[in-house]
N, CA, C and O atoms as CSV, one atom per row, in Angstrom:
chain,resi,resn,atom,element,x,y,z
A,1,PHE,N,N,18.915,22.001,-6.540
A,1,PHE,CA,C,20.120,22.540,-5.944
A,1,PHE,C,C,20.878,23.330,-7.003
A,1,PHE,O,O,20.942,22.923,-8.163
A,2,SER,N,N,21.437,24.429,-6.609
A,2,SER,CA,C,22.095,25.301,-7.580
A,2,SER,C,C,23.564,24.968,-7.800
A,2,SER,O,O,24.177,25.475,-8.739
A,3,THR,N,N,24.134,24.123,-6.949
A,3,THR,CA,C,25.537,23.744,-7.115
A,3,THR,C,C,25.660,22.221,-7.160
A,3,THR,O,O,24.888,21.516,-6.510
A,4,PRO,N,N,26.618,21.720,-7.916
A,4,PRO,CA,C,26.805,20.267,-7.964
A,4,PRO,C,C,27.515,19.764,-6.713
A,4,PRO,O,O,28.107,20.538,-5.960
A,5,CYS,N,N,27.444,18.458,-6.509
A,5,CYS,CA,C,28.193,17.849,-5.423
A,5,CYS,C,C,28.770,16.521,-5.898
A,5,CYS,O,O,28.328,15.968,-6.906
A,6,GLN,N,N,29.736,16.025,-5.183
A,6,GLN,CA,C,30.399,14.766,-5.527
A,6,GLN,C,C,29.473,13.598,-5.208
A,6,GLN,O,O,28.910,13.524,-4.116
A,7,ALA,N,N,29.316,12.679,-6.171
A,7,ALA,CA,C,28.493,11.483,-5.934
A,7,ALA,C,C,29.042,10.685,-4.757
A,7,ALA,O,O,30.254,10.599,-4.557
A,8,ASN,N,N,28.138,10.110,-3.994
A,8,ASN,CA,C,28.461,9.271,-2.833
A,8,ASN,C,C,29.179,10.014,-1.711
A,8,ASN,O,O,29.818,9.395,-0.860
A,9,SER,N,N,29.073,11.333,-1.712
A,9,SER,CA,C,29.615,12.125,-0.603
A,9,SER,C,C,28.518,12.322,0.435
A,9,SER,O,O,27.353,12.020,0.178
A,10,ALA,N,N,28.887,12.823,1.596
A,10,ALA,CA,C,27.894,13.094,2.636
A,10,ALA,C,C,26.838,14.072,2.130
A,10,ALA,O,O,25.650,13.900,2.403
A,11,GLU,N,N,27.261,15.083,1.402
A,11,GLU,CA,C,26.309,16.060,0.860
A,11,GLU,C,C,25.367,15.401,-0.150
A,11,GLU,O,O,24.182,15.734,-0.196
A,12,PHE,N,N,25.876,14.482,-0.949
A,12,PHE,CA,C,25.065,13.756,-1.924
A,12,PHE,C,C,23.933,13.003,-1.212
A,12,PHE,O,O,22.774,13.103,-1.615
A,13,PHE,N,N,24.264,12.253,-0.161
A,13,PHE,CA,C,23.253,11.489,0.568
A,13,PHE,C,C,22.263,12.406,1.279
A,13,PHE,O,O,21.073,12.101,1.355
A,14,LEU,N,N,22.749,13.518,1.793
A,14,LEU,CA,C,21.878,14.506,2.422
A,14,LEU,C,C,20.874,15.058,1.409
A,14,LEU,O,O,19.686,15.179,1.709
A,15,ARG,N,N,21.345,15.385,0.235
A,15,ARG,CA,C,20.469,15.906,-0.815
A,15,ARG,C,C,19.434,14.861,-1.241
A,15,ARG,O,O,18.279,15.198,-1.501
A,16,CYS,N,N,19.842,13.616,-1.310
A,16,CYS,CA,C,18.898,12.549,-1.675
A,16,CYS,C,C,17.757,12.472,-0.675
A,16,CYS,O,O,16.599,12.303,-1.056
A,17,SER,N,N,18.081,12.595,0.586
A,17,SER,CA,C,17.048,12.535,1.618
A,17,SER,C,C,16.155,13.770,1.571
A,17,SER,O,O,14.935,13.655,1.692
A,18,TYR,N,N,16.743,14.942,1.398
A,18,TYR,CA,C,15.963,16.175,1.383
A,18,TYR,C,C,15.097,16.301,0.142
A,18,TYR,O,O,14.032,16.917,0.199
A,19,ALA,N,N,15.523,15.735,-0.970
A,19,ALA,CA,C,14.810,15.895,-2.239
A,19,ALA,C,C,13.777,14.802,-2.492
A,19,ALA,O,O,12.986,14.917,-3.427
A,20,GLY,N,N,13.765,13.745,-1.683
A,20,GLY,CA,C,12.851,12.632,-1.921
A,20,GLY,C,C,11.783,12.501,-0.862
A,20,GLY,O,O,11.895,13.053,0.233
A,21,VAL,N,N,10.743,11.759,-1.207
A,21,VAL,CA,C,9.662,11.432,-0.276
A,21,VAL,C,C,9.299,9.975,-0.490
A,21,VAL,O,O,9.099,9.541,-1.625
A,22,ASN,N,N,9.213,9.226,0.583
A,22,ASN,CA,C,8.778,7.836,0.498
A,22,ASN,C,C,7.310,7.733,0.863
A,22,ASN,O,O,6.786,8.537,1.633
A,23,PHE,N,N,6.654,6.724,0.293
A,23,PHE,CA,C,5.305,6.355,0.704
A,23,PHE,C,C,5.426,5.159,1.632
A,23,PHE,O,O,6.535,4.772,2.000
A,24,GLU,N,N,4.302,4.570,2.016
A,24,GLU,CA,C,4.356,3.400,2.897
A,24,GLU,C,C,5.281,2.351,2.303
A,24,GLU,O,O,5.365,2.204,1.084
A,25,THR,N,N,5.968,1.631,3.162
A,25,THR,CA,C,6.923,0.623,2.711
A,25,THR,C,C,6.824,-0.615,3.582
A,25,THR,O,O,6.217,-0.596,4.653
A,26,GLY,N,N,7.435,-1.698,3.100
A,26,GLY,CA,C,7.668,-2.832,3.972
A,26,GLY,C,C,6.872,-4.088,3.752
A,26,GLY,O,O,7.225,-5.123,4.317
A,27,SER,N,N,5.802,-4.060,2.952
A,27,SER,CA,C,5.062,-5.298,2.719
A,27,SER,C,C,4.990,-5.578,1.222
A,27,SER,O,O,5.035,-4.659,0.404
A,28,GLU,N,N,4.882,-6.820,0.885
A,28,GLU,CA,C,4.833,-7.223,-0.520
A,28,GLU,C,C,3.660,-6.552,-1.239
A,28,GLU,O,O,3.818,-6.037,-2.346
A,29,LEU,N,N,2.493,-6.562,-0.608
A,29,LEU,CA,C,1.310,-5.981,-1.235
A,29,LEU,C,C,1.495,-4.491,-1.500
A,29,LEU,O,O,1.239,-4.018,-2.608
A,30,VAL,N,N,1.934,-3.763,-0.499
A,30,VAL,CA,C,2.129,-2.313,-0.652
A,30,VAL,C,C,3.183,-2.033,-1.717
A,30,VAL,O,O,2.991,-1.163,-2.566
A,31,ASP,N,N,4.283,-2.755,-1.677
A,31,ASP,CA,C,5.356,-2.526,-2.645
A,31,ASP,C,C,4.897,-2.803,-4.074
A,31,ASP,O,O,5.233,-2.048,-4.986
A,32,VAL,N,N,4.139,-3.866,-4.277
A,32,VAL,CA,C,3.643,-4.201,-5.617
A,32,VAL,C,C,2.628,-3.157,-6.074
A,32,VAL,O,O,2.666,-2.728,-7.228
A,33,LEU,N,N,1.721,-2.741,-5.188
A,33,LEU,CA,C,0.733,-1.733,-5.563
A,33,LEU,C,C,1.381,-0.414,-5.994
A,33,LEU,O,O,0.905,0.245,-6.918
A,34,TYR,N,N,2.451,-0.042,-5.328
A,34,TYR,CA,C,3.169,1.183,-5.697
A,34,TYR,C,C,4.191,0.950,-6.807
A,34,TYR,O,O,4.829,1.897,-7.268
A,35,GLY,N,N,4.352,-0.287,-7.236
A,35,GLY,CA,C,5.336,-0.581,-8.279
A,35,GLY,C,C,6.755,-0.290,-7.833
A,35,GLY,O,O,7.613,0.052,-8.647
A,36,TRP,N,N,6.997,-0.425,-6.551
A,36,TRP,CA,C,8.306,-0.178,-5.923
A,36,TRP,C,C,8.744,1.288,-6.018
A,36,TRP,O,O,9.907,1.611,-5.775
A,37,LEU,N,N,7.811,2.166,-6.371
A,37,LEU,CA,C,8.132,3.596,-6.430
A,37,LEU,C,C,8.042,4.256,-5.060
A,37,LEU,O,O,8.248,5.463,-4.934
A,38,ASN,N,N,7.736,3.469,-4.041
A,38,ASN,CA,C,7.593,3.996,-2.690
A,38,ASN,C,C,8.928,4.094,-1.948
A,38,ASN,O,O,8.952,4.452,-0.770
A,39,TYR,N,N,10.012,3.788,-2.607
A,39,TYR,CA,C,11.356,3.887,-2.007
A,39,TYR,C,C,12.182,4.935,-2.749
A,39,TYR,O,O,13.310,4.653,-3.154
A,40,GLN,N,N,11.643,6.131,-2.932
A,40,GLN,CA,C,12.334,7.166,-3.693
A,40,GLN,C,C,13.672,7.560,-3.076
A,40,GLN,O,O,14.671,7.690,-3.783
A,41,ILE,N,N,13.692,7.748,-1.765
A,41,ILE,CA,C,14.926,8.194,-1.100
A,41,ILE,C,C,16.038,7.178,-1.309
A,41,ILE,O,O,17.148,7.531,-1.706
A,42,GLU,N,N,15.733,5.913,-1.039
A,42,GLU,CA,C,16.747,4.859,-1.185
A,42,GLU,C,C,17.143,4.684,-2.650
A,42,GLU,O,O,18.308,4.419,-2.945
A,43,HIS,N,N,16.190,4.828,-3.569
A,43,HIS,CA,C,16.511,4.705,-4.998
A,43,HIS,C,C,17.494,5.781,-5.436
A,43,HIS,O,O,18.415,5.501,-6.203
A,44,HIS,N,N,17.310,7.009,-4.958
A,44,HIS,CA,C,18.232,8.074,-5.348
A,44,HIS,C,C,19.600,7.914,-4.685
A,44,HIS,O,O,20.618,8.297,-5.263
A,45,MET,N,N,19.627,7.356,-3.490
A,45,MET,CA,C,20.913,7.115,-2.827
A,45,MET,C,C,21.673,5.958,-3.466
A,45,MET,O,O,22.891,6.017,-3.636
A,46,PHE,N,N,20.938,4.908,-3.817
A,46,PHE,CA,C,21.559,3.672,-4.319
A,46,PHE,C,C,20.822,3.197,-5.569
A,46,PHE,O,O,20.071,2.224,-5.498
A,47,PRO,N,N,21.016,3.856,-6.711
A,47,PRO,CA,C,20.225,3.543,-7.914
A,47,PRO,C,C,20.464,2.149,-8.498
A,47,PRO,O,O,19.655,1.677,-9.296
A,48,ASP,N,N,21.532,1.498,-8.127
A,48,ASP,CA,C,21.828,0.180,-8.691
A,48,ASP,C,C,21.271,-0.979,-7.874
A,48,ASP,O,O,21.437,-2.136,-8.260
A,49,MET,N,N,20.623,-0.695,-6.768
A,49,MET,CA,C,20.053,-1.765,-5.940
A,49,MET,C,C,18.791,-2.329,-6.587
A,49,MET,O,O,18.133,-1.660,-7.384
A,50,THR,N,N,18.467,-3.572,-6.230
A,50,THR,CA,C,17.215,-4.166,-6.676
A,50,THR,C,C,16.091,-3.709,-5.742
A,50,THR,O,O,16.363,-3.270,-4.624
A,51,PRO,N,N,14.846,-3.804,-6.180
A,51,PRO,CA,C,13.733,-3.406,-5.313
A,51,PRO,C,C,13.718,-4.124,-3.960
A,51,PRO,O,O,13.407,-3.502,-2.944
A,52,LEU,N,N,14.041,-5.394,-3.928
A,52,LEU,CA,C,14.055,-6.101,-2.645
A,52,LEU,C,C,15.130,-5.559,-1.710
A,52,LEU,O,O,14.958,-5.566,-0.491
A,53,GLN,N,N,16.229,-5.092,-2.274
A,53,GLN,CA,C,17.274,-4.495,-1.444
A,53,GLN,C,C,16.797,-3.168,-0.845
A,53,GLN,O,O,17.172,-2.824,0.276
A,54,TYR,N,N,15.971,-2.422,-1.591
A,54,TYR,CA,C,15.426,-1.174,-1.042
A,54,TYR,C,C,14.623,-1.456,0.218
A,54,TYR,O,O,14.726,-0.721,1.199
A,55,ARG,N,N,13.832,-2.507,0.197
A,55,ARG,CA,C,13.025,-2.859,1.366
A,55,ARG,C,C,13.914,-3.175,2.565
A,55,ARG,O,O,13.568,-2.845,3.699
A,56,LYS,N,N,15.050,-3.808,2.320
A,56,LYS,CA,C,15.953,-4.166,3.419
A,56,LYS,C,C,16.705,-2.959,3.967
A,56,LYS,O,O,16.911,-2.854,5.176
A,57,VAL,N,N,17.116,-2.048,3.087
A,57,VAL,CA,C,17.948,-0.923,3.515
A,57,VAL,C,C,17.117,0.255,4.041
A,57,VAL,O,O,17.647,1.098,4.765
A,58,GLN,N,N,15.836,0.329,3.696
A,58,GLN,CA,C,15.001,1.470,4.073
A,58,GLN,C,C,14.974,1.731,5.575
A,58,GLN,O,O,15.153,2.880,5.976
A,59,PRO,N,N,14.759,0.727,6.429
A,59,PRO,CA,C,14.758,1.020,7.870
A,59,PRO,C,C,16.111,1.541,8.371
A,59,PRO,O,O,16.160,2.359,9.290
A,60,LEU,N,N,17.182,1.077,7.781
A,60,LEU,CA,C,18.513,1.545,8.185
A,60,LEU,C,C,18.735,2.998,7.794
A,60,LEU,O,O,19.255,3.786,8.584
A,61,VAL,N,N,18.341,3.353,6.571
A,61,VAL,CA,C,18.480,4.737,6.112
A,61,VAL,C,C,17.637,5.660,6.989
A,61,VAL,O,O,18.101,6.724,7.399
A,62,LYS,N,N,16.405,5.255,7.275
A,62,LYS,CA,C,15.524,6.067,8.115
A,62,LYS,C,C,16.109,6.248,9.518
A,62,LYS,O,O,16.058,7.343,10.078
A,63,GLU,N,N,16.659,5.183,10.078
A,63,GLU,CA,C,17.266,5.239,11.408
A,63,GLU,C,C,18.487,6.154,11.432
A,63,GLU,O,O,18.655,6.933,12.370
A,64,ILE,N,N,19.330,6.069,10.424
A,64,ILE,CA,C,20.531,6.914,10.351
A,64,ILE,C,C,20.132,8.381,10.216
A,64,ILE,O,O,20.733,9.252,10.845
A,65,CYS,N,N,19.117,8.654,9.394
A,65,CYS,CA,C,18.649,10.034,9.244
A,65,CYS,C,C,18.137,10.572,10.578
A,65,CYS,O,O,18.451,11.701,10.955
A,66,ALA,N,N,17.351,9.768,11.293
A,66,ALA,CA,C,16.833,10.200,12.595
A,66,ALA,C,C,17.967,10.446,13.587
A,66,ALA,O,O,17.940,11.417,14.344
A,67,LYS,N,N,18.944,9.576,13.578
A,67,LYS,CA,C,20.084,9.700,14.501
A,67,LYS,C,C,20.836,11.011,14.299
A,67,LYS,O,O,21.328,11.607,15.256
A,68,HIS,N,N,20.920,11.456,13.042
A,68,HIS,CA,C,21.701,12.656,12.732
A,68,HIS,C,C,20.842,13.888,12.462
A,68,HIS,O,O,21.351,14.920,12.025
A,69,GLY,N,N,19.542,13.780,12.723
A,69,GLY,CA,C,18.659,14.931,12.546
A,69,GLY,C,C,18.449,15.327,11.094
A,69,GLY,O,O,18.217,16.499,10.796
A,70,VAL,N,N,18.528,14.361,10.190
A,70,VAL,CA,C,18.356,14.621,8.763
A,70,VAL,C,C,16.893,14.382,8.395
A,70,VAL,O,O,16.295,13.388,8.806
A,71,LEU,N,N,16.331,15.292,7.627
A,71,LEU,CA,C,14.954,15.187,7.184
A,71,LEU,C,C,14.744,13.896,6.388
A,71,LEU,O,O,15.487,13.607,5.450
A,72,TYR,N,N,13.731,13.132,6.769
A,72,TYR,CA,C,13.352,11.906,6.065
A,72,TYR,C,C,11.831,11.874,6.065
A,72,TYR,O,O,11.215,11.621,7.100
A,73,ILE,N,N,11.225,12.129,4.914
A,73,ILE,CA,C,9.777,12.210,4.833
A,73,ILE,C,C,9.217,10.904,4.294
A,73,ILE,O,O,9.620,10.416,3.238
A,74,GLN,N,N,8.272,10.351,5.053
A,74,GLN,CA,C,7.557,9.157,4.627
A,74,GLN,C,C,6.093,9.385,4.969
A,74,GLN,O,O,5.740,9.564,6.135
A,75,GLU,N,N,5.241,9.379,3.945
A,75,GLU,CA,C,3.838,9.663,4.185
A,75,GLU,C,C,2.949,8.794,3.315
A,75,GLU,O,O,3.418,8.113,2.403
A,76,ASN,N,N,1.674,8.829,3.609
A,76,ASN,CA,C,0.695,8.088,2.835
A,76,ASN,C,C,0.514,8.758,1.487
A,76,ASN,O,O,0.447,9.984,1.410
A,77,ALA,N,N,0.434,7.979,0.431
A,77,ALA,CA,C,0.304,8.541,-0.912
A,77,ALA,C,C,-1.056,9.201,-1.134
A,77,ALA,O,O,-1.174,10.107,-1.959
A,78,LEU,N,N,-2.069,8.764,-0.415
A,78,LEU,CA,C,-3.414,9.294,-0.610
A,78,LEU,C,C,-3.766,10.388,0.388
A,78,LEU,O,O,-4.496,11.321,0.052
A,79,TRP,N,N,-3.255,10.284,1.612
A,79,TRP,CA,C,-3.555,11.258,2.663
A,79,TRP,C,C,-2.268,11.892,3.150
A,79,TRP,O,O,-1.670,11.433,4.123
A,80,ARG,N,N,-1.847,12.938,2.481
A,80,ARG,CA,C,-0.593,13.604,2.832
A,80,ARG,C,C,-0.815,14.610,3.946
A,80,ARG,O,O,-1.872,15.232,4.050
A,81,THR,N,N,0.215,14.753,4.780
A,81,THR,CA,C,0.126,15.704,5.884
A,81,THR,C,C,0.776,17.017,5.516
A,81,THR,O,O,0.799,17.944,6.326
């Protein structure tokens, strides 16, 4: 982005979603295999959360993005579309 924005503003959260991509999420095995790097969007929105909190908040963030028509990309790390 060529211009700065205020942290924790609506634009900040929008940029976090547009600039990040998540891989599969939601199970202990998948999360451990990815080293918890599969929650990029949530990590950029809430960098102080623990990995377990990312798993809890991820469905909510995805739902809010869908509700407001905000881009939220989640794809397979090996087979990207």
